[in-house]
C-alpha positions, -999 to +999 in steps of 0.1 A: +108+084-025+124+056-006+143+065+025+175+050+034+176+012+033+161-004+063+140+027+072+102+025+075+097+046+044+120+024+024+101-008+036+068+007+026+080+018-008+096-017-014+062-030-003+042-008-030+067-018-056+062-054-051+025-057-065+018-075-096-010-074-121-031-103-129-028-116-167-061-130-165-092-123-144-096-090-121-080-077-092-076-044-071-076-013-093-040-004-095-047+034-094-068+033-062-040+010-046-013+034-059-029+064-049-033+052-012+003+040-011+016+075-024-007+090+002+008+069+029+043+075+019+034+114+016+021+111+052+051+094+064+073+121+054+050+149+066+043+162+031+006+155+036-018+141+059-022+104+063-051+094+039-065+069+060-063+060+099-036+034+101-058+011+125-081+009+093-057-003+070-064-041+071-101-035+064-098-014+033-110-029-001-107-014-037-128-017-067-120-046-090-109-041-126-095-065-153-056-069-149-057-055-114-033-063-085-038-098-067-060-089-037-043-113-015-011-094-021-025-059-014-043-073+016-012-088+032+009-057+024-016-034+042-013-055+072+024-053+070+021-013+064-001-010+095+024-032+115+052-008+104+033+024+112+026+010+147+061+001+153+053-038+157 
């Protein structure tokens, strides 16, 4: 789904693909995080509505599951996506 290299769509897709799952302990539920990012990418391409108001991205939290994504990585990524969407 990535757009041309350097485009906002490509940058968000690259961020989405960078998440790593924990080998030990719990982290954010990958299904919830992936669903949100799929929705954001769909909203950016006009294939659907934005799943959440971009101003609220940096306050989102997800369920914790064993082997989930590192919380700090996802939180930082959401802030980056927020900056991309607001053109910062």
